[in-house]
FIVEX-865201 format. One line per field, with one value per residue (C-alpha): residue number from 1; residue in one letter; x, y, z. Coordinates in steps of 0.001 Angstrom, whole numbers. Example, Ala and Ser with C-alpha at 12.3 -4.5 7.8 and 13.67 -1.06 7.14 Angstrom:
! FIVEX-865201
gulum = c(1	2)
pami = c(A	S)
X = c(12300	13670)
Y = c(-4500	-1060)
Z = c(7800	7140)
***
This chain:
! FIVEX-865201
gulum = c(1	2	3	4	5	6	7	8	9	10	11	12	13	14	15	16	17	18	19	20	21	22	23	24	25	26	27	28	29	30	31	32	33	34	35	36	37	38	39	40	41	42	43	44	45	46	47	48	49	50	51	52	53	54	55	56	57	58	59	60	61	62	63	64	65	66	67	68	69	70	71	72	73	74	75	76	77	78	79	80	81	82	83	84	85	86	87	88	89	90	91	92	93	94	95	96	97	98	99	100	101	102	103	104	105	106	107	108	109	110	111	112	113	114	115	116	117	118	119	120)
pami = c(X	X	X	X	X	X	X	X	X	X	X	X	X	X	X	X	X	X	X	X	X	X	X	X	X	X	X	X	X	X	X	X	X	X	X	X	X	X	X	X	X	X	X	X	X	X	X	X	X	X	X	X	X	X	X	X	X	X	X	X	X	X	X	X	X	X	X	X	X	X	X	X	X	X	X	X	X	X	X	X	X	X	X	X	X	X	X	X	X	X	X	X	X	X	X	X	X	X	X	X	X	X	X	X	X	X	X	X	X	X	X	X	X	X	X	X	X	X	X	X)
X = c(0	1240	2106	1996	3005	5729	8268	6597	6172	2773	1374	-2396	-3992	-7617	-9721	-12381	-11083	-12951	-11872	-8273	-8221	-9665	-7029	-4277	-5528	-5714	-2211	-766	-2356	-756	2682	3505	6608	5006	1768	1803	-1739	-2327	-5681	-4915	-3109	-524	192	652	3097	5023	5333	6582	9262	10534	9950	10395	7426	7049	3458	561	-3182	-4668	-8222	-9110	-11211	-9787	-12447	-13826	-10417	-8673	-5604	-3889	-890	-235	-615	1937	4377	3981	4541	7599	9121	8248	5978	3285	-173	-3761	-6657	-9487	-12664	-16393	-16034	-16379	-13450	-14539	-13363	-9792	-7453	-5363	-2127	-3559	-6346	-4173	-3776	-5536	-8726	-10377	-14059	-15449	-16565	-13749	-12311	-10431	-9556	-7101	-4779	-4825	-4219	-1250	284	93	1673	4727	5181	5995)
Y = c(0	3499	5668	9244	10875	8365	9616	12964	14484	16122	18262	17951	20698	19728	19996	17452	14057	11910	14135	14138	10333	9947	12272	10363	7066	8510	9975	6725	4838	7353	6528	9472	8880	10643	12386	14696	15371	18575	18999	22511	25620	25172	21583	22745	25467	22962	20621	23488	24317	20737	19078	19674	19245	18901	20172	20818	20792	23536	23882	27592	27454	25570	25171	28637	30311	31438	29413	32493	32182	28675	29902	32634	30104	27752	30613	31823	28343	27966	24980	24785	24254	23773	25100	22776	24619	24821	28611	30648	32201	35648	34500	34215	36900	39109	37473	33964	34187	32367	29303	26144	25379	22023	22512	20230	17604	16411	13118	12836	16532	15835	13697	16007	19123	17710	16299	19774	21363	19130	19223	22939)
Z = c(0	-854	2165	799	4108	4935	7432	8175	11618	12024	14830	15264	17344	17971	21131	20144	21276	18732	15849	17122	17419	13920	12487	14301	12821	9301	9552	10909	7996	5611	6995	9239	11313	14248	15070	18073	19270	21233	22957	24209	23061	25824	24735	21150	22205	24362	21370	19214	21785	21986	18598	14893	12560	8803	8866	11201	11335	13493	14768	14662	17803	20762	23434	22720	22366	19200	18252	16762	19087	17746	14163	14898	16391	13413	10961	12899	12679	9008	9638	6950	8364	7392	9435	10418	11255	11094	10880	7721	5880	7085	10530	9249	10493	8272	7165	7392	4813	2243	4488	3356	5274	5882	6586	9262	8800	6550	5366	2061	2216	5049	2947	-65	2030	3924	733	-869	2223	2290	-1501	-1383)
***
């Protein structure tokens, strides 16, 4: 079986446990070397201080709080990321409007988005 994300290290920032677990399973099936799941903004920032990532998936709204600080940290480190959200694009902040967005609920879009990110 083809593993299109073989060897990649992915940060998944998602507060919904079932969604996070599903994403982890999908990424493992796609061959990721490691998937670091962060359920909170603080966990995500801790991961970014201690690990190196090839790409990330970032929920825009973490338990009612904006994940902008994580987006800023990812951008500062040059880590490409895709937003995952149920929000509309008008909720995107200036400077991040060009980022790819996966609209929840999503399935096949996850693979295609991450493959485009790491191909750049």
